[in-house]
C-alpha positions in Angstrom: 10.6 -14.5 -1.5 12.6 -15.4 -4.8 15.6 -13.6 -3.2 15.0 -15.0 0.0 14.6 -18.5 -1.1 17.5 -18.4 -4.5 20.1 -21.2 -4.1 23.8 -20.0 -3.1 25.9 -19.5 -6.5 28.7 -22.0 -6.9 32.2 -20.9 -6.6 32.9 -18.4 -9.5 29.5 -18.2 -10.7 27.1 -14.9 -10.3 24.0 -15.6 -8.1 20.5 -15.8 -10.1 19.5 -12.9 -9.2 22.0 -9.6 -8.4 19.2 -7.8 -6.3 15.6 -6.8 -6.6 15.6 -5.1 -9.9 17.4 -7.5 -11.3 15.2 -10.0 -10.3 12.1 -7.8 -11.6 13.8 -7.3 -15.1 14.6 -11.3 -15.3 10.9 -12.3 -14.3 9.2 -9.6 -16.7 11.5 -11.2 -19.5 11.3 -14.6 -18.7 7.6 -15.0 -17.8 5.8 -11.6 -18.7 3.7 -9.4 -16.5 2.1 -12.5 -14.9 5.1 -13.8 -13.6 4.9 -10.9 -11.3 1.5 -11.6 -9.7 2.6 -15.8 -8.7 0.8 -16.8 -6.0 -1.3 -13.6 -5.9 -4.5 -16.0 -5.5 -4.0 -17.7 -2.2 -3.4 -13.8 -0.5 -6.0 -12.2 -2.2 -8.9 -15.0 -0.8 -7.3 -14.5 2.8 -6.6 -11.2 2.8 -10.0 -9.6 3.9 -10.5 -12.1 7.0 -7.1 -11.7 7.6 -6.9 -7.7 7.9 -10.4 -8.3 9.7 -9.2 -10.8 12.1 -5.7 -8.5 12.3 -7.9 -5.4 13.5 -10.2 -7.2 15.6 -7.2 -8.8 17.3 -5.6 -5.0 18.3 -9.0 -4.1 19.3 -9.5 -7.0 21.8 -6.1 -6.5 23.0 -6.8 -3.2 24.3 -10.0 -3.9 25.6 -8.3 -6.7 27.4 -5.8 -4.1 29.5 -8.8 -1.0 29.9 -10.3 -0.7 33.1 -12.7 1.6 31.4 -13.6 2.0 27.7 -11.6 5.3 27.6 -8.9 4.5 29.6 -5.6 5.6 27.6 -3.2 2.9 27.1 0.7 3.0 27.1 2.9 2.2 24.1 3.9 -1.3 26.1 0.5 -1.8 26.3 -0.4 -1.2 22.7 2.7 -3.3 21.5 1.2 -6.2 23.8 -2.4 -5.6 22.0 -0.5 -5.4 18.6 1.4 -8.8 19.2 -2.1 -10.5 19.7 -3.7 -9.7 16.6 -0.6 -11.5 15.5 -1.3 -14.6 16.8 -5.0 -14.4 15.8 -3.6 -13.5 12.0 -1.3 -16.6 11.5 -4.3 -19.2 11.2 -5.3 -17.7 8.2 -1.3 -16.6 6.8 0.4 -20.0 7.3 -1.1 -21.8 4.6 -1.9 -19.1 2.5 2.0 -18.1 2.5 3.0 -21.6 2.1 0.9 -22.1 -1.0 2.3 -18.3 -2.3 5.6 -19.0 -1.7 5.8 -22.6 -3.1 4.2 -20.8 -6.5 6.7 -17.9 -6.5 9.4 -20.1 -6.7 8.6 -22.9 -9.5 9.1 -21.0 -11.9 12.7 -20.0 -11.2 13.3 -23.9 -10.5 11.8 -24.8 -14.0 9.6 -27.0 -12.7 5.6 -26.5 -12.8 4.3 -28.9 -9.9 1.5 -26.8 -9.3 -1.2 -25.4 -11.8 -2.4 -22.9 -9.3 -3.1 -22.1 -5.7 -6.4 -24.9 -5.7 -4.0 -27.7 -7.1 -0.8 -26.7 -4.5 -3.4 -26.7 -1.9 -4.7 -30.3 -2.7 -1.2 -31.7 -3.3 0.2 -30.4 0.0 -2.9 -32.3 1.4 -2.4 -35.5 -0.3 1.3 -35.4 0.4 1.4 -34.5 4.3 -2.1 -34.1 5.9 -3.2 -30.8 7.2 0.7 -30.7 8.7 1.7 -30.2 5.3 -0.5 -27.4 4.2 0.3 -25.2 8.0 4.2 -25.6 7.4 5.9 -23.0 8.7 3.2 -22.2 11.6 6.0 -21.4 13.9 7.8 -19.1 12.0 5.1 -17.3 10.8 4.1 -16.7 14.6 7.6 -15.9 15.0 7.1 -13.1 12.4 3.7 -12.0 12.9 3.6 -11.9 16.6 6.4 -9.2 17.8 6.2 -7.5 14.2 2.3 -6.9 14.6 3.2 -5.5 17.8 5.7 -3.1 16.3 2.5 -2.5 13.5 0.0 -0.8 15.6 2.3 0.4 18.5 3.7 3.0 15.9 0.5 3.5 13.9 -0.7 4.8 17.5 2.7 6.5 18.4 2.3 8.4 14.9 -0.9 9.7 14.9 -0.4 11.2 18.1 2.5 12.9 17.0 0.7 14.0 13.9 -2.4 15.3 15.6 -1.9 19.1 16.6 -1.4 20.5 20.0 -5.0 21.4 21.4 -7.0 18.5 19.5 -5.3 15.1 21.3 -9.1 14.5 21.8 -9.7 14.1 18.1 -7.0 11.9 17.0 -9.3 9.8 14.9 -9.9 12.7 12.8 -6.9 12.9 11.4 -6.3 14.3 7.6 -6.2 11.3 4.6 -2.7 12.6 4.0 -1.6 11.9 8.0 -3.3 9.0 7.9 -1.2 7.4 5.0 1.9 9.2 6.2 1.3 7.3 9.5 0.1 3.8 8.3 3.0 3.6 5.1 6.1 4.5 7.9 4.4 1.8 10.7 4.4 -0.4 7.6 8.5 0.1 7.7 8.8 -0.7 10.8 6.7 -3.7 11.2 8.8 -5.1 8.1 11.9 -4.0 9.8 11.4 -6.6 12.5 9.4 -9.1 10.4 12.6 -9.6 7.6 14.8 -11.8 9.3 12.0 -14.4 10.6 10.2 -14.0 6.9 13.3 -14.9 5.4 13.6 -18.2 7.6 9.8 -19.0 6.8 10.7 -18.7 3.2 13.4 -21.0 3.2 11.1 -23.3 5.7 8.0 -23.6 3.8 9.5 -24.2 0.2 12.4 -26.8 1.0 11.7 -30.3 0.5 10.1 -32.8 3.1 12.7 -33.4 5.4 15.7 -31.1 5.0 15.2 -29.1 8.0 14.3 -31.9 11.0 14.8 -29.3 13.6 12.8 -26.8 12.4 13.7 -23.2 12.1 17.4 -23.7 14.1 18.4 -25.6 11.0 17.4 -23.4 8.7 18.8 -20.3 10.8 22.4 -22.1 11.3 22.4 -23.4 7.8 21.9 -19.8 6.6 24.7 -17.9 8.9 27.1 -20.5 8.3 27.0 -20.5 4.2 25.7 -16.9 3.3 26.4 -15.2 6.5 24.0 -12.7 9.2 23.1 -10.1 6.3 21.2 -13.2 4.3 18.4 -12.9 7.1 18.1 -9.6 4.9 17.5 -11.0 1.9 14.6 -9.1 -0.3 14.7 -6.0 2.2 14.8 -3.6 -0.8 11.4 -5.2 -2.4 9.9 -5.4 0.9 10.4 -1.6 1.7 9.4 -0.8 -1.7 6.0 -2.4 -0.8 5.6 -1.7 2.6 4.6 1.8 2.5 1.7 2.2 -0.5 0.3 -1.0 0.9 0.3 0.0 4.5 -0.8 3.2 4.5 -3.4 2.1 2.1 -4.7 -0.6 4.5 -4.6 1.9 7.5 -6.6 4.5 5.4 -9.2 1.9 4.6 -9.4 0.9 8.1 -10.0 4.1 9.5 -12.5 5.0 6.7 -14.2 2.4 7.2 -14.8 3.0 10.7 -16.3 6.2 10.4 -18.6 4.9 7.5 -19.4 2.3 10.2 -20.3 4.6 13.0 -22.1 6.5 10.8 -24.6 4.4 10.1 -24.7 2.4 13.1 -23.4 4.8 15.7 -22.9 3.4 19.2 -22.5 -0.4 18.0 
């Protein structure tokens, strides 16, 4: 977020952060380890219901397209089911992302307006009502709907590839290393699609009120005019370093949880 929202440097001046590792170093030196975890409370509170709703949305999307429970869906159908999950998660993600972004950039600007996630939510609501808390919802949808489609389609595709011939009926029995690999790679494909709208969302959600009256169109025009098309991929390295391990763990957790639930309540 700090890389995505850093101001354009003045002529002859270096940027605030030259890249991912420079940002990491300056944050660590200036704010300590706690600086690396700013804005953590909002995502932590929302992560459990968000992923529950995410996988529920994907399952619902699959069922809506199946005539019979054992119907095998095509990859475009899996993509559509994944897109539905992105719609579901936006309700939880949008306010959490708004709060997280504001908390993560305030230390870099030298201003301490919010003491924490709850204080940030209260101030946003007091200043602009529920619309202030949900600022950037359209951009969150633009990020999560296609990215979630890519996420789940890629995961299912990789699971099929990694399942040995003759055992295609046992896709759910993949080993943990193969699930980790499929989940991690799905996370990379997810963020390859999500980064441009994520940059626009971060800029929009952290901008002063009224700066972008036409929403993401104004943000997009300003970014391309002032910093070029490459600015839509700011933070690429940081996102990709996170994407593989985080999503590998996510899918492994999901598969283990499903096996456990099927064991204690078969046929539920």
